[in-house]
N, C-alpha and C positions, 0 to 999 in steps of 0.2 A: 470531553469526550474520553471514553474508557476504551481500552484496547478491544473489549467484547463489542462495544458500539461500532467500532471501525471495521471489526470483522463482519458484523451483521450488514453494514452498509455496503461493503464490498460484495458480500454474497448476494445481496438483493439486487445490486447493479449487474452482476453476472446473470442472475436469474432473469432480470427483466429485459437487459439489452444484448446479452450473449456476446458475439464477437464485437460488438460495437460499443462495449461498456468501458473501454479505455479511458475516455475523457472523465467519466463519473469517478472512476477508481483513482484516477490521477488526483482529482480533487480530495478524495478521501485520504489518500496516502500524503499529500502535502499538508493537510490539516492534522494528520497524525504526527508527522515530523515536528509540527509547531507545538502541538499540545503534549505529546508523549515522548518525542525524541526520536532520533535518527535510528537507534537500534531497534526500537518498536516497530518503526515503518518498515525497516529492512527485514524483520522477521515476517511481518505480513506478506511483504512482496515474495519472500521465499516460500512461506506457507501456501499461498495461492498460485504460485509459480507465475507470477505477473510479468516477469521479464521476458519469459518465453511467449507467454499468450498475448500480451498487450504492449511489450516493448517499454515496460516500466522498470527502469534499472534501480537497484539499491544504491543509496548514497555511501560514501565514505565518510566515516565519523571523524571528527576532528580530533587530533591528539590520539589517534589509535596506533601511530608509530609504524603502520602499515606499509 
């Protein structure tokens, strides 16, 4: 999966399911974390405001020193 694929899948879930898209989006985010890394997944969470809208929180990246 590419970042653009993930972005399209998230947007499609939002368009199709609206406020009930959380489970579908969570699956995409988990796949994104696995395929592309935590930073990319977190960028998508921020871009689509998924934490506020669907309670999907960003992950802390390991070794970030944060």
